[in-house]
N, C-alpha and C positions, 0 to 999 in steps of 0.2 A: 480120259484120253484127249490129248491135245492134237489138233490137226494143223499143221504148219505149211507155209510156202517155202520153197528153197531160197537160199540167200548165198551171196558170196561177199566176204569182207576183205577189203584191200586197203592197207595203210598208204596214205598219200606219199609218204617218204619213200616207198618202194618204187614209185613211178617217177622219181626225180630225174630231170634232164642230165644230172651228173653221171648217170649210168652211161649215157651215150658218149660223153666226153672221156670217161675212163676207158671205154671200149676202143675209142679211136686211139687213145694213147697206147694201149696194148697192141693194136693192129699195126701201128707205125713202127714198132720195134722190128717187124719183119723187113721193112724197107729202109730202116734207119732214117726216117723222115720226120722225126720228132720236132725238128726245127721249123716245120711247116705248120705246126699247130698254132692257132690263134686263141683269142679269149673265148670264142664260140666254137662249137664243134663243126666239122666239115661234113655237111650232109652228103655231098657227092662222093666223098671218099668212102664212107661206110656203105653207101648203096652199092658202089662198085665191088666192095669186098663181099657183100652178101650175094650179089648177082653172080659173082664169080665162084660161088660155092665154098668160100673160105670160112665156113661156119664155126670152126674151132675157136676163132677169135672171140666169138660172143659167149663162149662158155665161162668167161672170166667174171661175169656179173650174174646175180641171181635175184629172184623175186619170190616173196612168201605171201600167200593168201590163205584165207580160211573159207572152206566150203562147208555150208550147212545144208546137207542133202540127205537122201535116203542111202542106206547102207549098200544097196545094189549098185548105186553109181560109184561109191568109193571103191568097190571091188575092181572097177575098171580103171579108176584113177591110179591105184597102187600098182597096176601092171606096168606103169612107166618106171623102168628100173633106175634111171638116172634122176633120182629125187630123194628127198627126205620127207617123212610123214610122221605126224603125231595125231592119233585118232582116239576119240572117245571109245572106251573099251566096255563091251558088254560083259566081260569077265569080272570087272571090278566095279562097275556102276550098278548099283542096286536101285531099280526104279521105284521100289516101294518106300524109299526114304523120303523124308520131308523136303530135302533140297531139290528133288525132282517132282515135288508136288504129289508124291505117291501115285504117279500115273506115267504111262509112256507117252512119248510124242512121236507122231508119224508125219511123213511128208505126203501131201495130197497129190495123187497123180492127175495132172491137168487133163489128160485125155479121157478121164471118166466124168468130167464136170457136166457135160451135156448128155450123158448116157445114164439115165436115172437108175435102171436096174443094175447095171455094172457098178455104179457108185455105191448103191445100197449093199451089194454083196461084198464089195471091198471094205466098206465101213464096218459091217457086221463081223467080218473075218478078223479085222483088227481089234475090235472090242472083245471078241471071244479070246483071242491070243492074250490080250492084256489081262482079262479076268483069270484065265488059267495060269498065266505067269505069276500073278499075285498069289494064287492058291498054292502053287508049287513052293513059293518062298515061305508061305505060312506053314507048310507041311515039312519044312526042314531042308528043302533044296537050297543049294548055294546059287548065287547069281550066275555063275558060269555054267551051272547045270540047267537052270530055268531058262536061260537065254535061247536054248535050242528050239523054243516054240515062238520066239519073237519074229515078227514079219520082216520081210526084206525092206519094206518101206519105212522101217524104224528110222527116226531122225538121228543123224550122227554129225559130229563136228570133226573136221580134219584139217590140220595145218599142212599146207603143201608148199615145199620149196623146190623150185627147178632153176637151173641156169637158163639164160635166154634161149640158147639153142633148143633145150628140151621143151620150153614153153612153145616155141614155134612148132615143134613136133607134136606136142599135145593138141594145139589148136588145129593143126592140119588134119589130124585123125578125128578129134572129138567134135568138130564143128561141121563135118561133112554130112551130106544127106544120109549116109549109111549108118551114122552113129545112132546110138540109143536116143530116143526122143527126150528123155529126161536129162541125158548128158548134154544134148544140144541146148536144152533149156537153160543150163547153167554156163556152159562153155561159150556160147555165142555172145551173150552180152558182156562176158568178161573179155573176150577178144576185142570187141568193139571199144571197150574202155582202153585196153592196151593200145589199140590203133589210134585212139584219140590222143593219148598221153605220150606215146613213144612211136610215132608213125614210121620212122625210119626202120625200126626193127620188126614191125608187124603189118605194115600196110599192104604187103603183097600176098597175104594169106587169105584164101577164099573161105567162105562159109555158106551154109544153107540159107539163102535169102527167102526161101519159101516158108521157113519156120515162123509161126505167128508171133509178132513182136509183143502182143498183149499177154503172152504166156511166158515171156522171158523171166528168169529168176531176177530178183532184186540184187543189184550190185551196189554195195555201199562203200564209199571212201571213209576211212577212219583215221583218227589222229594216231592211234596206237593199237595195233591188233591185239596186243597182249596186256593191255591195261587192265588191272584187277579192280573190279567194282568195290566201292567202300560201303555199299549197302549191307 
């Protein structure tokens, strides 16, 4: 059994400043003020648009990222209806195969790290589920049948595409103090990256500042999210 930490992969090209320039171009159609566009985008113009609640304008651009988290978190992610998702499937992925190392991978719940007994119970439960999953496959069960005993903390990968408006909605809900702690663990550092790269679009979204930064999921900028390894 592999114990993993959550990660979020973000292609650098998805956070290009060209997004803002294109959104300004779309917004100016409403006012027929395209002639006022310069070589650089107009920060004040877009801020006024967002502050005025004219959010439909920012639906014209989208961003795709890859979450590597436990399946419990993805159940919450896919509740955002205005989005596209491609997720690792436990119906078709047989974790007894060599390409998975003949073992399952799970995401470590950070809140058990300093609670020895709770961590021990969690780890033992995962190991038991893994062992019985493999036995079920050996005894003729299909992957989609055996998956019924896999733990919620099973590692999964999910590509998520939202338009800018839906990303703002996602962060507003998933970075709030009321959100599930493992959701905040992944969503807050992602929001902070978006705020750094595209401040006009995300700078006014609040998040739970009390969440421990040393427990943030690792957010990695990549050259190409979907580049296939040659190994």
